[in-house]
Structure formats: C-alpha cells, structure tokens
Legacy VTK file of the C-alpha trace (Angstrom):
# vtk DataFile Version 3.0
C-alpha trace
ASCII
DATASET POLYDATA
POINTS 86 float
-12.977 -6.295 -11.553
-15.264 -5.278 -8.637
-14.342 -2.413 -6.134
-14.073 -4.958 -3.212
-11.476 -6.990 -5.312
-9.461 -4.049 -6.380
-9.354 -2.797 -2.738
-7.974 -6.310 -1.650
-5.290 -6.269 -4.356
-4.022 -2.767 -3.373
-4.145 -3.737 0.350
-6.631 -0.985 1.191
-10.220 -1.322 2.819
-13.344 -1.248 0.685
-14.355 2.045 2.415
-11.267 3.765 1.350
-11.648 2.745 -2.213
-15.419 3.857 -1.969
-14.246 7.391 -0.764
-11.628 7.566 -3.661
-14.457 6.639 -6.151
-16.715 9.342 -4.557
-14.205 11.853 -4.486
-12.624 11.126 -7.895
-9.223 10.920 -6.295
-7.950 7.741 -8.150
-4.582 6.294 -7.939
-2.580 6.472 -11.110
-3.548 3.584 -13.453
-7.039 3.085 -11.843
-10.049 3.796 -13.848
-13.580 3.440 -12.028
-16.985 3.664 -13.453
-20.464 3.013 -11.853
-22.893 0.911 -13.773
-26.584 1.259 -14.055
-27.005 -1.430 -11.524
-24.833 0.507 -8.985
-21.944 -1.911 -9.243
-18.683 -0.039 -9.400
-16.297 -1.590 -12.072
-12.610 -0.964 -11.915
-9.960 -0.986 -14.698
-6.613 -1.376 -12.966
-3.760 -1.029 -15.437
-1.150 -1.533 -12.699
-0.543 -5.136 -11.964
0.112 -5.788 -8.284
2.326 -9.029 -7.947
2.993 -10.378 -4.558
6.189 -12.143 -5.590
9.042 -11.921 -2.998
11.239 -10.101 -5.621
8.550 -7.561 -6.533
8.015 -6.021 -2.882
9.687 -3.025 -1.669
9.404 -1.548 1.782
11.055 1.663 3.586
12.186 1.389 7.183
12.519 4.317 9.405
14.502 4.852 12.598
15.378 7.756 14.835
17.062 8.711 18.083
16.597 11.875 20.019
20.301 12.845 20.041
23.711 12.179 18.291
24.866 10.569 21.370
22.682 7.566 20.698
24.087 6.876 17.047
24.849 3.114 18.295
21.339 2.719 19.321
20.213 3.871 15.888
22.229 1.188 14.137
21.036 -1.477 16.350
17.446 -0.349 15.784
18.089 -0.192 11.894
19.326 -3.886 12.262
16.585 -5.100 13.897
13.865 -3.150 11.702
15.776 -4.763 8.516
15.706 -8.141 9.969
11.925 -7.961 10.646
11.157 -6.584 7.185
13.002 -9.433 5.679
11.194 -11.992 7.830
7.771 -10.551 6.724
LINES 1 87
86 0 1 2 3 4 5 6 7 8 9 10 11 12 13 14 15 16 17 18 19 20 21 22 23 24 25 26 27 28 29 30 31 32 33 34 35 36 37 38 39 40 41 42 43 44 45 46 47 48 49 50 51 52 53 54 55 56 57 58 59 60 61 62 63 64 65 66 67 68 69 70 71 72 73 74 75 76 77 78 79 80 81 82 83 84 85
C-alpha cells in the first residue's frame, strides 16, 4: 500500500509517516521501501480493524488532593461514558 494509505489506517498524519520513513524509526510490523519512481511502498503485517470489539482505549483522571476523591470517581464515570459513546 502507499504511504498515505498506511498513515490513514494507523490514524497518523502523512508527514509523521514520512518522518518515520526518513528517520528509519518504523513501528513493529511495518516495512517501508522507496521505489525507483520515488513512491514509498509499505508492507504492514499488523492488521488494523475498526470493529467495535477490537478497540481499546485508556482513560486518565486525576485530582490535586486526596480530599477530592469523590470528584475523581465522578470524573472517571464521565470519561468512561464518553469513551463508550465514541
């Protein structure tokens, strides 16, 4: 696949993918090579599925003191609800 397609499937910008290619810092499972025409061809052995059951997210909440523990629980609840909706 082309570099632009790979960037879209990974959820990154084309410029980020290009920088990875130029720097040689590729994610695991990705092989990129530049053809004589200049086109960058990507072999991505990791399949990115967008099915609802395949998605994982992390949520992070914090408060400034232990006195606000109740606020932390409410914040986590809101974040979890938002993540589930998205």
